[in-house]
C-alpha positions, -999 to +999 in steps of 0.1 A: +000+000+000+014+034-010+022+058+019-006+082+029+000+118+016-017+151+022-039+160+052-046+131+075-061+124+109-049+100+136-072+088+164-064+066+194-088+060+222-083+039+254-113+046+276-100+023+304-069+046+307-088+078+301-068+083+269-082+102+239-056+113+213-064+132+180-037+144+157-044+162+124-021+176+098+002+166+070+004+128+068+042+128+071+041+151+102+013+130+118+033+097+113+065+113+126+047+125+157+031+090+162+066+075+160+080+099+186+051+091+209+053+054+204+018+052+188+027+035+156+010+002+165-023+016+179-052+037+166-061+044+130-052+070+103-075+083+076-071+109+049-090+142+053-108+162+026-093+195+015-111+227+005-082+248-008-075+262+027-063+248+059-084+219+073-069+222+107-068+252+131-049+249+163-061+271+192-035+287+214-035+273+249-019+289+280-012+255+295+008+229+276+010+192+286+039+185+308+052+157+286+050+177+253+082+185+235+089+208+206+062+227+187+039+198+177+014+192+205-010+163+208-044+178+200-076+168+218-109+168+198-120+200+215-088+218+203-095+214+166-118+234+143-126+214+111-136+233+080-164+215+061-164+216+023-189+236+004-207+269+011-221+277+045-257+266+051-284+291+042-316+283+061-335+310+041-331+288+009-350+259+025-387+261+015-411+262+044-440+238+042-468+241+069-497+217+073-524+215+099-520+184+119-546+158+107-553+177+075-536+153+051-558+128+032-536+097+034-558+078+009-556+106-017-518+109-012-514+071-016-534+072-049-511+100-062-482+077-056-499+047-073-503+028-040-536+010-037-554+009-004-555-026+011-589-043+008-602-078+013-607-095-020-639-114-028-639-151-036-651-142-071-621-119-077-596-145-065-614-173-085-612-153-117-575-147-112-564-182-105-587-198-131-567-180-158-534-195-145-519-227-155-513-256-131-484-248-107-454-269-102-458-292-071-441-282-039-407-299-037-387-279-012-407-290+018-424-322+030-461-320+019-491-344+021-505-329-011-478-310-032-502-298-059-529-285-036-503-268-014-489-251-045-524-238-054-529-225-019-495-208-019-504-191-052-537-180-038-520-165-007-494-147-029-522-130-048-540-119-016-508-105-001-492-089-032-522-077-051-547-068-024-524-061+005-541-085+030-523-110+052-551-135+057-582-149+041-614-162+057-619-200+053-652-193+034-633-171+008-606-198+004-633-224-001-653-205-026-623-192-045-603-224-049-621-255-037-617-270-072-580-264-074-575-275-037-597-306-043-614-302-010-642-282+006-661-277+038-649-296+068-623-314+048-608-281+038-608-268+074-590-299+087-564-296+059-558-259+067-556-267+104-529-292+096-510-267+075-511-243+105-498-270+128-469-275+104-460-238+107-468-231+070-499-209+078-508-185+106-543-185+121-561-152+124-592-148+147-618-122+138-649-121+158-671-151+151-649-165+124-613-170+117-591-173+087-556-183+076-526-164+062-492-174+049-461-178+070-436-155+051-410-183+049-435-208+034-449-181+010-414-176-005-406-213-007-408-230-041 
């Protein structure tokens, strides 16, 4: 690695010994001072950005450390003024935007951004979507009692989550939307969904006098 040139900063901290050393200046001078102080094997050095003027200003101090020698003191962080690049900030150029709390129509703002408001899909909507799809590949990445039916259920849940923004579907909606693809209905479907929940592939959601099922994210992304 080529030797560091130009303005550089050296920092070494040892909180347990109440030591906090910061040295800034030309890289050669910084390294020479580190060597004099026996700090070559500790701390870290990094280059500093330049702005065409000094990046380091040393404040005069009436008291000098007793162990300092020569004209190159060890600088503490509070002794250094760092000049940032670019023009000084001008708050007057920042536009002021004021809104009354609660005034914003979130639904309208979401529509402007093309974000659809989440809504529960009907069984007819889901049925129309999956009917137009070809038969999915059977589940092979996980142990399954019915790989084809599970692949159809996985597809149904993906549509609910990604297109409609819901995280669960009532059992009645699942039944009416995909009983043909799942090859089961009524009590048989409920028992099968319960088994999928016990295997950790689905989550059960209670809602008043009924409950539904949603996908476990890990299962939903599995092929």
